VOFI-128593 format. One record per residue (C-alpha): residue in one letter; x, y, z. Coordinates in Angstrom, 3 decimals, always signed. Example, Ala and Ser with C-alpha at 12.3 -4.5 7.8 and 13.67 -1.06 7.14 Angstrom:
BEGIN
<node type="A" px="+12.300" py="-4.500" pz="+7.800"/>
<node type="S" px="+13.670" py="-1.060" pz="+7.140"/>
REM end
This chain:
BEGIN
<node type="X" px="-29.306" py="-15.843" pz="+3.650"/>
<node type="X" px="-30.623" py="-18.166" pz="+6.396"/>
<node type="X" px="-27.555" py="-20.169" pz="+7.000"/>
<node type="X" px="-27.040" py="-22.306" pz="+10.126"/>
<node type="X" px="-23.692" py="-21.085" pz="+11.636"/>
<node type="X" px="-22.067" py="-23.475" pz="+14.179"/>
<node type="X" px="-18.953" py="-23.625" pz="+16.298"/>
<node type="X" px="-17.527" py="-27.028" pz="+17.012"/>
<node type="X" px="-14.713" py="-28.187" pz="+19.340"/>
<node type="X" px="-12.972" py="-31.459" pz="+18.489"/>
<node type="X" px="-10.008" py="-33.126" pz="+16.732"/>
<node type="X" px="-8.804" py="-33.494" pz="+13.249"/>
<node type="X" px="-9.582" py="-37.114" pz="+12.385"/>
<node type="X" px="-7.882" py="-37.286" pz="+9.079"/>
<node type="X" px="-5.023" py="-35.420" pz="+7.290"/>
<node type="X" px="-5.870" py="-32.267" pz="+5.394"/>
<node type="X" px="-6.229" py="-32.869" pz="+1.608"/>
<node type="X" px="-5.686" py="-29.798" pz="-0.494"/>
<node type="X" px="-6.476" py="-29.379" pz="-4.192"/>
<node type="X" px="-6.727" py="-26.530" pz="-6.720"/>
<node type="X" px="-10.131" py="-26.003" pz="-8.417"/>
<node type="X" px="-11.364" py="-23.539" pz="-11.005"/>
<node type="X" px="-12.758" py="-21.351" pz="-8.238"/>
<node type="X" px="-9.670" py="-21.493" pz="-5.993"/>
<node type="X" px="-7.969" py="-23.970" pz="-3.686"/>
<node type="X" px="-9.941" py="-26.115" pz="-1.230"/>
<node type="X" px="-8.807" py="-28.074" pz="+1.771"/>
<node type="X" px="-10.872" py="-30.960" pz="+3.256"/>
<node type="X" px="-10.586" py="-33.073" pz="+6.299"/>
<node type="X" px="-12.756" py="-35.107" pz="+8.631"/>
<node type="X" px="-13.431" py="-33.566" pz="+12.045"/>
<node type="X" px="-14.380" py="-35.654" pz="+15.077"/>
<node type="X" px="-16.465" py="-34.241" pz="+17.995"/>
<node type="X" px="-16.874" py="-36.331" pz="+21.113"/>
<node type="X" px="-18.909" py="-34.840" pz="+23.983"/>
<node type="X" px="-17.676" py="-35.479" pz="+27.535"/>
<node type="X" px="-19.926" py="-35.557" pz="+30.476"/>
<node type="X" px="-19.380" py="-35.807" pz="+34.192"/>
<node type="X" px="-20.927" py="-39.034" pz="+35.567"/>
<node type="X" px="-21.961" py="-38.227" pz="+39.158"/>
<node type="X" px="-22.766" py="-41.862" pz="+39.927"/>
<node type="X" px="-19.203" py="-43.035" pz="+39.030"/>
<node type="X" px="-17.416" py="-39.687" pz="+39.751"/>
<node type="X" px="-15.657" py="-39.838" pz="+36.441"/>
<node type="X" px="-15.806" py="-38.266" pz="+32.976"/>
<node type="X" px="-17.497" py="-40.392" pz="+30.291"/>
<node type="X" px="-17.310" py="-39.950" pz="+26.436"/>
<node type="X" px="-20.465" py="-39.827" pz="+24.401"/>
<node type="X" px="-20.829" py="-40.974" pz="+20.868"/>
<node type="X" px="-18.512" py="-39.288" pz="+18.309"/>
<node type="X" px="-19.953" py="-37.235" pz="+15.551"/>
<node type="X" px="-17.970" py="-36.821" pz="+12.331"/>
<node type="X" px="-18.095" py="-33.876" pz="+9.955"/>
<node type="X" px="-16.391" py="-33.066" pz="+6.668"/>
<node type="X" px="-14.837" py="-29.615" pz="+6.872"/>
<node type="X" px="-14.102" py="-27.613" pz="+3.734"/>
<node type="X" px="-11.981" py="-24.518" pz="+3.733"/>
<node type="X" px="-11.529" py="-22.396" pz="+0.598"/>
<node type="X" px="-8.758" py="-20.237" pz="-0.716"/>
<node type="X" px="-6.326" py="-18.669" pz="+1.884"/>
<node type="X" px="-7.986" py="-20.490" pz="+4.779"/>
<node type="X" px="-7.547" py="-23.809" pz="+3.023"/>
<node type="X" px="-3.900" py="-23.197" pz="+2.188"/>
<node type="X" px="-3.069" py="-21.956" pz="+5.756"/>
<node type="X" px="-5.002" py="-24.934" pz="+7.126"/>
<node type="X" px="-2.929" py="-27.357" pz="+5.100"/>
<node type="X" px="+0.298" py="-25.964" pz="+6.448"/>
<node type="X" px="-0.931" py="-25.807" pz="+10.036"/>
<node type="X" px="-3.026" py="-28.838" pz="+10.967"/>
<node type="X" px="-2.093" py="-32.475" pz="+11.552"/>
<node type="X" px="-4.083" py="-35.544" pz="+12.495"/>
<node type="X" px="-5.227" py="-35.457" pz="+16.078"/>
<node type="X" px="-4.851" py="-31.675" pz="+16.564"/>
<node type="X" px="-7.416" py="-30.137" pz="+18.795"/>
<node type="X" px="-9.390" py="-27.582" pz="+16.841"/>
<node type="X" px="-12.181" py="-25.038" pz="+17.040"/>
<node type="X" px="-14.114" py="-24.835" pz="+13.780"/>
<node type="X" px="-16.534" py="-22.060" pz="+12.989"/>
<node type="X" px="-18.649" py="-22.165" pz="+9.810"/>
<node type="X" px="-21.853" py="-22.940" pz="+7.929"/>
<node type="X" px="-23.547" py="-26.174" pz="+8.490"/>
<node type="X" px="-24.676" py="-28.187" pz="+5.412"/>
<node type="X" px="-26.700" py="-31.361" pz="+5.587"/>
<node type="X" px="-27.127" py="-33.401" pz="+2.448"/>
<node type="X" px="-28.710" py="-36.735" pz="+1.556"/>
<node type="X" px="-27.365" py="-39.009" pz="-1.124"/>
<node type="X" px="-28.182" py="-42.500" pz="-2.406"/>
<node type="X" px="-25.117" py="-44.776" pz="-2.327"/>
<node type="X" px="-25.191" py="-48.528" pz="-2.943"/>
<node type="X" px="-28.991" py="-48.508" pz="-2.871"/>
<node type="X" px="-29.110" py="-46.840" pz="+0.609"/>
<node type="X" px="-29.923" py="-43.227" pz="+1.580"/>
<node type="X" px="-27.115" py="-41.715" pz="+3.539"/>
<node type="X" px="-26.886" py="-38.316" pz="+5.298"/>
<node type="X" px="-23.731" py="-36.341" pz="+5.242"/>
<node type="X" px="-22.970" py="-33.359" pz="+7.478"/>
<node type="X" px="-20.452" py="-30.806" pz="+6.091"/>
<node type="X" px="-19.064" py="-27.588" pz="+7.517"/>
<node type="X" px="-18.064" py="-24.790" pz="+5.213"/>
<node type="X" px="-15.402" py="-23.228" pz="+7.362"/>
<node type="X" px="-15.192" py="-19.551" pz="+8.013"/>
<node type="X" px="-12.510" py="-19.711" pz="+10.713"/>
<node type="X" px="-10.434" py="-22.521" pz="+12.200"/>
<node type="X" px="-7.927" py="-22.432" pz="+15.042"/>
<node type="X" px="-6.099" py="-24.701" pz="+17.479"/>
<node type="X" px="-7.909" py="-25.244" pz="+20.800"/>
<node type="X" px="-5.427" py="-23.759" pz="+23.272"/>
<node type="X" px="-6.959" py="-25.633" pz="+26.195"/>
<node type="X" px="-4.751" py="-28.596" pz="+25.312"/>
<node type="X" px="-1.473" py="-26.914" pz="+24.214"/>
<node type="X" px="+0.250" py="-23.910" pz="+22.800"/>
<node type="X" px="+0.443" py="-22.549" pz="+19.254"/>
<node type="X" px="+2.627" py="-19.990" pz="+17.465"/>
<node type="X" px="+1.068" py="-17.636" pz="+14.904"/>
<node type="X" px="+2.991" py="-16.884" pz="+11.846"/>
<node type="X" px="+1.606" py="-14.209" pz="+9.460"/>
<node type="X" px="+1.543" py="-15.166" pz="+5.764"/>
<node type="X" px="+3.019" py="-12.483" pz="+3.479"/>
<node type="X" px="+0.489" py="-11.417" pz="+0.881"/>
<node type="X" px="+1.599" py="-11.477" pz="-2.729"/>
<node type="X" px="+2.210" py="-8.248" pz="-4.583"/>
<node type="X" px="-1.046" py="-7.541" pz="-6.565"/>
<node type="X" px="+0.916" py="-6.391" pz="-9.576"/>
<node type="X" px="+2.350" py="-9.877" pz="-9.985"/>
<node type="X" px="-1.073" py="-11.605" pz="-9.973"/>
<node type="X" px="-3.008" py="-9.153" pz="-12.205"/>
<node type="X" px="-3.979" py="-10.252" pz="-15.637"/>
<node type="X" px="-2.989" py="-7.430" pz="-17.996"/>
<node type="X" px="-4.308" py="-7.060" pz="-21.536"/>
<node type="X" px="-1.088" py="-8.501" pz="-23.103"/>
<node type="X" px="+2.032" py="-10.524" pz="-22.087"/>
<node type="X" px="+4.400" py="-7.559" pz="-22.460"/>
<node type="X" px="+2.449" py="-5.592" pz="-19.822"/>
<node type="X" px="+2.682" py="-8.665" pz="-17.468"/>
<node type="X" px="+6.506" py="-8.738" pz="-17.914"/>
<node type="X" px="+6.896" py="-5.034" pz="-17.349"/>
<node type="X" px="+4.687" py="-5.184" pz="-14.162"/>
<node type="X" px="+6.660" py="-8.036" pz="-12.811"/>
<node type="X" px="+9.875" py="-6.296" pz="-13.582"/>
<node type="X" px="+8.617" py="-3.000" pz="-12.030"/>
<node type="X" px="+7.611" py="-4.864" pz="-8.836"/>
<node type="X" px="+10.890" py="-6.659" pz="-8.487"/>
<node type="X" px="+12.856" py="-3.390" pz="-9.097"/>
<node type="X" px="+10.691" py="-1.567" pz="-6.521"/>
<node type="X" px="+11.358" py="-4.349" pz="-3.906"/>
<node type="X" px="+15.100" py="-4.341" pz="-4.573"/>
<node type="X" px="+15.352" py="-0.515" pz="-4.397"/>
<node type="X" px="+13.592" py="-0.414" pz="-1.013"/>
<node type="X" px="+15.819" py="-3.159" pz="+0.313"/>
<node type="X" px="+18.925" py="-1.293" pz="-0.827"/>
<node type="X" px="+17.678" py="+1.948" pz="+0.694"/>
<node type="X" px="+17.082" py="+0.208" pz="+4.008"/>
<node type="X" px="+20.554" py="-1.313" pz="+3.933"/>
<node type="X" px="+22.242" py="+1.938" pz="+3.094"/>
<node type="X" px="+20.378" py="+3.792" pz="+5.965"/>
<node type="X" px="+21.515" py="+1.279" pz="+8.351"/>
<node type="X" px="+18.944" py="+0.020" pz="+10.812"/>
<node type="X" px="+16.023" py="+2.271" pz="+9.865"/>
<node type="X" px="+12.394" py="+1.892" pz="+8.840"/>
<node type="X" px="+10.799" py="+3.555" pz="+5.784"/>
<node type="X" px="+10.123" py="+6.634" pz="+7.812"/>
<node type="X" px="+13.813" py="+7.160" pz="+8.484"/>
<node type="X" px="+13.495" py="+6.590" pz="+12.205"/>
<node type="X" px="+15.846" py="+4.122" pz="+13.855"/>
<node type="X" px="+14.587" py="+0.730" pz="+14.792"/>
<node type="X" px="+15.177" py="+0.194" pz="+18.500"/>
<node type="X" px="+15.772" py="-3.178" pz="+19.971"/>
<node type="X" px="+15.662" py="-1.824" pz="+23.435"/>
<node type="X" px="+12.277" py="-0.489" pz="+24.431"/>
<node type="X" px="+13.695" py="+2.149" pz="+26.769"/>
<node type="X" px="+15.397" py="+4.100" pz="+23.891"/>
<node type="X" px="+13.417" py="+6.878" pz="+22.236"/>
<node type="X" px="+13.915" py="+9.453" pz="+19.643"/>
<node type="X" px="+15.502" py="+11.971" pz="+22.103"/>
<node type="X" px="+18.175" py="+9.423" pz="+22.917"/>
<node type="X" px="+19.505" py="+9.671" pz="+19.301"/>
<node type="X" px="+22.722" py="+11.626" pz="+18.803"/>
<node type="X" px="+22.983" py="+13.271" pz="+15.397"/>
<node type="X" px="+26.596" py="+14.149" pz="+16.170"/>
<node type="X" px="+27.520" py="+10.468" pz="+16.056"/>
<node type="X" px="+26.070" py="+9.957" pz="+12.632"/>
<node type="X" px="+22.697" py="+8.687" pz="+13.776"/>
<node type="X" px="+24.072" py="+6.263" pz="+16.386"/>
<node type="X" px="+21.910" py="+5.718" pz="+19.396"/>
<node type="X" px="+23.205" py="+7.091" pz="+22.659"/>
<node type="X" px="+23.209" py="+5.025" pz="+25.899"/>
<node type="X" px="+20.079" py="+5.539" pz="+28.044"/>
<node type="X" px="+20.356" py="+8.093" pz="+30.855"/>
<node type="X" px="+20.005" py="+6.401" pz="+34.146"/>
<node type="X" px="+21.171" py="+6.382" pz="+37.748"/>
<node type="X" px="+25.028" py="+6.145" pz="+38.144"/>
REM end
């Protein structure tokens, strides 16, 4: 209930390690945060001491993180702060972990291209009472996808609603000519 939520800006210090667990996939990596300060005396930026965190990302976030982040990438990490003490080799050590809620590239240092991940069909991942139900659900989902693809191909360049997909933004529904079999007429403009 009373979690400490933090947002950190830094760099991926290690590669992302992904593994499947009984509660879902988890990705882990080390995250380095180095504060920079303006030194008025020397008129230059100086680096402070680097703090390292272990970042854990679960399920979809972990899988997407694994496919998107490399060592050295500038990142913004938002999540719950966890501090734990352990005894290793006869010494007490303190570890600081972040259970990530959201992670993204820091666009101050470069560009990034977002690519949406397609969600799986729920019928394919459900656990029915018996194996024959699983097979019929999978076959039904595959047949449904094939039928919708065939319908789209037969209709030409149309969406599910039957309206043409326009590649030119100036075309509208009134520019369509039913006399030409659904072909799109040229836009009216000055001669």
